[in-house]
N, C-alpha and C positions, 0 to 999 in steps of 0.2 A: 448666355446660352443656357438653355433649360436643363436643370437637373444634374449639372456637372460642376465640380469644383473649378475655381479659377485656374489653378495649375493645370488641370486636365484640359480645360478649354484653350489655354494658351498653347499647350502642346498640339492640340488638334489644329488650331489656326496655323501654326508653323508648318505642320505637315501638309495642310491644304495647299499652301503656296507651291510646294514641290510636286504634289500629286494630282491636284484638281484644276490647275490652270486658271484659278480665279473663280471657279464655281462657288456659290454659296450653298451651304448644306447644314443640317442639324449637327449639334455637337456629337451625337452618337449616330452616325449614319451607317446603318447596318443592312444586311441582306438575309432573307429567310427563305427556307423551303419547308413546307408542311405537307406530308403525304399520308393519305388514309390507308387503312390496312388492306384494302383490296387493290390498291394502286402500287403495292410493293411486292417484290419478288418472293419474300418469305412470310408475308402476311403480317409484318410488323407495322405499327404506327411509327412514323419517323418525323421528328421535330428537329430542325437544324437552323443554325444562324451564325453569321459572323458578327462579333462584337467589334466594331470599328471605332476606335477612339484615338489612340496615339501609339507611336512606335516605341515609346518608352514608358510603359505604365504596367507594372507587374500585376498579374492575377494570381490568386492562390486557389488551392483546391482543398476543401475541408469537409469533414463529416461533422454534422451538428447532432448531438445525441438527443434522444427522447428526454423530456423533462416535465416535471409536475410544477404547477403554479398555485399559489394561494388565491382565494377569492378576492377580487379587486386588484390583483397585481396587474401592472401595466407594462406594455412594450413601447419604449420611447426611441425615436430616431433623431439623428442630428438635423434632419430637415424640419423638425418641429412637430411632426405628426406623432400622436400618442394614441394607442388603442389598448383595449383590455386584452390580457393574455387568456388563452383557453385554459381549461383545467389541466390539459395535457398538450404539450407541444410534441408533434411527431418527429421522429428522427428523419434527417434528410442529408443529402450531399449537395454541394453547390460550389460556385466559382466566384468568391468575393474579390473586390478590389483590395489592394494592399492598404489603402488609405480610406478609413470609414468616416472621415470628417464631414462628408456630404451625403452620408448614407452608405450602407454596405455594398450596394451594387452587386448582389450575388448572381444576377444575370441568368443563370441556368442551373437546374438541379432536378433531382428525383427524390420523393419522400418514401417512407416505409410502406405506403399503400400503393406505390406505383404511379403516383400523380407526378407529372413533369411540368415544369414551367420554363419558358424561354421568353425573357422580357428585357428589352423591348426593341421595336423599330420606332425610332423617333419620327414624329410627323408634325404637321402644322394645321391649325384651324384657319378657316378663312376669316378675314377681318370683321365681316358683318356678324358672323356667329360668335366670335370671341368677344365682340363688344357687348352683346346681350347676355352672354354667359361666360364671364371671364374666368381664367384659371385662378386657382387658390394657392397662394404661395406655400402654405403649410399643408397642402393636400397630399394626395397619393402621387408618388413619382416612380419612375423607372427604378430608382435606387432602392426602393423598399418592397416592390411587388413580390418577388420570390420569397422574401423574408416574412411577408404577411400571409401568403397563400400556402406554401409548402408545409408549415407546421400545423395547419388547421383543417385540411380537407382529405377526404377519402376517395373522391371521384373528380374527374375533370369538370363535369357539369356543376358540381358543388363549388369547385374553385371559381368558376366564372360567375356564379351567383354571389359568392362571398365578395369577390373583388368589386362587382357592381354595387353591392350594398355599401361598401366602404366609400366608393366614389360619390354615391348619392348622399351619404352622411357627411363626409369630410371634404369632398371636392377633389378634383385632380389638378395638379400643378402643370400639366402638359398634355399634349395630344400624342397618342402612340398606338401601336398595334402589337399584340403578343399572342402566344399560344399557351393554352393550358390543356394537357392531354393525359390520357391513360391508355391502357391496352386496347380499349374499345373504340375510342373516338378522340378527335381534336376539336376543341372550341377555340376558334379564332376571335379574339376580343379586341375591339377598338374603342378608344376614348377620343371623342370629338372636341368637346369643350369642357368647361369646369365641372359640369354635372351630367353631361349626356354621353351615353355609351351604348354599345350593342355588341352582342356576341353571336356568331353563327357557327354551326357545326359543319366541319369540312366533310363533304361527301366521302364515303369509304372508297369510292372508285377514283377519286380525283386528288390533285395536288394544288397547292397555292404558292405563288411567289410573292413576297412582300419586299419592297425596296423604299421604305421611308415615307411613302404616301399612304393615306387612308384608302382602303380598297372596297369595303362592303357597300354594294350598290343595289341590293335586291331584297330589302328587309320586308318580311311578312310576319308581324308579331302574333298573328292568329295561328301560325304554324309553330306551336310551342315545342315540338320535337327538334326543330332546327334553329330557332331564334329565341333569344332572351334579350331584354334591353331595359333602359331606364324607363321609369313610369311615365314620364312626360316626353319621351323621345320624339314623337310626332306632333303632339299638341303644342309643345313648346316652339317647334319650328314654324308651325302654322300661325300661332299667336304673335310671334315676333317677325313675321314677314320673311322668314328664311326660305319659305317655299310657298308658291301661289298655285291656286286651282287644284289643290290636293283633293282627291276623291277617296272616300272610305273604301278600304280594300286594295287600293293601289299600292304597288311595290314602292318602297321608300328608299331613295338613294342617299344613304347615310353619309358616305364619303363626299358626294357632291354637295349636300346641304351644309354639312359642318366642316368639311375639310378644304384644304388648299391643294387641289388635285391638278394633274396635267403637267407636272414638271418633268422635262425630258431627262434630267439628272437621275430621276427615280425610274420613270417608265421604261427607259432603255434597258435597265437590268431585268425588268419584268419580261420584256420582249425576249431577252437573251435566255432567261430561264425557261420560257415556254418553247423557244426554238430548240433548246437542249433536250427537253424531255418529251416534246411533241413536235418533232421536226416535220411531220406530215402537214401540219397547219402552217401555211405560209402567211406571214403577217408583215406589214410595213413596220420598219424599225423606228419610225418617227411618230407613231401614234401617242396621244396623250394618255389614253386609258386602254387597258387590255382586259380580256375576259377574267373574271374573278377566279374561277376554277377551271382546270383543264384535266383531261384524261390523258395519261401518258401513252405513247405508242407502244412501249414495252414496260413491263413492271420494273419499278425503280429499286436499285440496290443501294445500300449505304455508301459503297465506294463511289458510285456515280454522283451522289450528292457531295461527297468530300471533294471530288474533282471539280464539280461546278463551283463550289465555294472558293476555290483557288483560281478560278478562270478569269480571263480578261478579253472576251470577244475574239478569241483566236480565229483566224481565217476570215475576218470581216474588216471593213474599213475603220471600225471603231476600236480596234486594238490599240491601247495607249502606247505600245512600243513602235507604232508606225506613224509616219508624218500626218496622216489623215485623222488619227485617233488620239493625238497627243493631249487633247483637252478633255478626253472622255473619262468618266468615272466608272471603272470596272467593278466587278464583284470582288475579285481578289485584289487587295491593296495592302501596302506595307504597314498601315496603321491598325491592322487587325491584331487585337491583344489576345483574343481567344476565339476559337471556332468550335462549335459542338454539333454532333449528330446524335440525338437521343433516340435509342431503339427500344420500343416497348412491345412486348410479346405476351401471348397467353398460353404458350405450349409447355411451360415449365414453371416452377415456383418463382414468384415475382422477384425475390432477392437475386435470382440468377438470370431471369428472363429480361430484366430491364438494365440497360447499360448506357452510360454516357460516354460516347467516343469524343475525346477532348484533344484539340490541338492548341497548344500555346504558341503564340506568334502567327504570322501570316501562313495560312495552310498551304499555300503554293510551295513553300520551302520548309514545311514542318510535317508532323505526323500526328494522326489521331490515335490516342491511347485509351484502352478500355477501363472505365471506372464503374464497377457494378453497383447496383442499388444496395446490395447487402454488405458492402465493405464496411469495416469498423473503424478504419483510419487510413490516412494517406501519408506518404513519406515526408519527413521534416523539410526537405528542400522544396516541396510543393506548397509550403506555408511561409516561404521566405521571399524577400525581394521587394523593391520599391521602384522609384523612378530613376535610380542610378544603377549602373551595371554592378552585379555581384556574382562572384564565382560560386557562391553557395546557393543561389536561387535557381530552381528548375525553370521558371519563366525565362530568366536571362540565358540559361543554357540553350534554349531553343531560339530565343530572339537573336543571339549573336550570329550563328551561321546564316539565319534567314536574312539578317541585315546585310551581311557580307555578300551573300548570293545575289541580292537585289541590286547591288552596285554594278554588276555585269552579268545579266541573265544568260547571254549567249555563251560566255566562257565559264563563269562560276556557277550560275544558277542551274544549268542543265544537269551537272553532276550531282548537286544536292537533291534536285527533284527525283532523279533516277534512283538515288540511294534510298530516300524515304519511301518512294513508291514500292520498291521491293520489300522494305521493312513492313509497310502497311499490308501488303499482300500476305506476308507470313502471319501477321497478327490475325487477319480475317480467316486465313486458312486454318489456323489452330483453334478458332473460336468454338466450333462444334465439339472438338475433343475436350477442351477445358470445361465446357458447360455440361457435357455428358458426365464427366467425373464429378462435378459439383452436384449435379442432380442425384447421382447414385449415393453420394455422401449425405445429402439432404434428407433422403428417405429414411435414413437410420440415425443420423446425428446432425441436427441443424447447426449446432455450434461449430462442429468440425468443417461443415460445408462453408460456413461464413469465413472461417479462418483460411480455408483453401483459396477462396476467390479473393480474399483480401491479400493474401501472400502473392497470388498470381498477379493481381492488378499492380501491387506495389513493386514487385520484381520487374515487371515490364516498364513501369514508370521510371524506375531507377536506371534500368539498362538503357532506355532511350536517352536519358540525360547524359549517360556516359558516351553514347554514340554521338550525341549532339556536340559534346565538347571535343571529341576527336575530329568531327567535321570542321568545327571552328579552327582547330589547330592546323588542319590540312589546308583550309582556305587562306589562313594567314601566311603559311609557308608558300603557297602558290603565288599569292600576291607579292610577297617580299622577293621571291626568287625571279619574278618576271619571266617565268618559263612559258614557252609557247604551248598551244594546244588547250583543249577543254579540260577543266578540272575533273578528275576521275578518282573519287575517293576509294581507297583500298583499306577498308577497316576490318 
């Protein structure tokens, strides 16, 4: 399985038997939502994704400080990739794996210039394309992309160009799709084969759902405002017979030429996302491909994306909790190790405007906590934990009640969901007040403003851990007592 350690892959395979009814899927089978600034209720750019790997694989939350490097200094990864360090590495926050033996897998983050990366949705090349441009074992992988891009770029477009240059120089070890964004725009980036890639700017008025298949189907490299790609993107495909009868100026179907598209395991989630945000567009749930971009019926709010990322085809025959949907792969699954909704805005200083709302464990039974771009540190418990339960780890604090709730959604899960839903609403309700105070401080004393938002983020992070442990205790008591009725936490 591409780009994941053996232990991680084994954990995924075991979970698959329980949750996917025999479906084959990538080792990291994720779901994403990317929304442009005119498609959202508050004018923010939203970048969101579930990292679906294993139900027992701790994620950490860290701040990586700005650093200077000597000429010729190199950055080396466990994957075998080695690149030159920049003269200065920019500060960033990210969500690495507990075990870096196969690469850091930082997955999502924001740097000091307000550039965000969410990487990646695993995908597959088709056999013909991979045969003529095979993947490079020591090339660029999901495990290193945020670590490569976040310390080095000041804009999203610059990030897409830099990643493309790395793939052309070193090759890619896998096919995937990811987002690189800033307050102005999102570049959706896809890798098809060892050296072929393309990036397309998400329209400001639209959103995009990605579910493990390559998606970009309308490439026009002459439109340099909206597309960038590998130097031989089209000529390579023509030369090697991957496309026939291609005419100059014709739109190029990158996903169709290089990818293995049309798997219902993936496309059903795309249907569900488009049904969620554009219900007026009625579409067959069994199509192999769906429109790349959609305009939402209503402007999208962060809470709505959070709810979508924990959803499972509610009210349809595809709900896995029903007899007809028992073999379906939903958006919200128990093997989600973290889920993020990154909010990028332009109406206040970037240190305050940009926030990563982060849920550890399955978001259906967890909560998204705010980690602002400008924070200087995270609590110690958010840097602890591995693949075994630990009472000291924040990841495991959230994983424990989520795992218990999932054993009996109707009796245990409802109470957990209701509790975190109210907790989430309070966090979102207080957001404007906290940010107004931070902005007022920032105008006179930047250091105090950063201390303020760091203290706020850390306080909420620690308080949520406390509440999660109380939920765990209540669930264990409920299970042991065999009392009747739905679990109703009284915290």
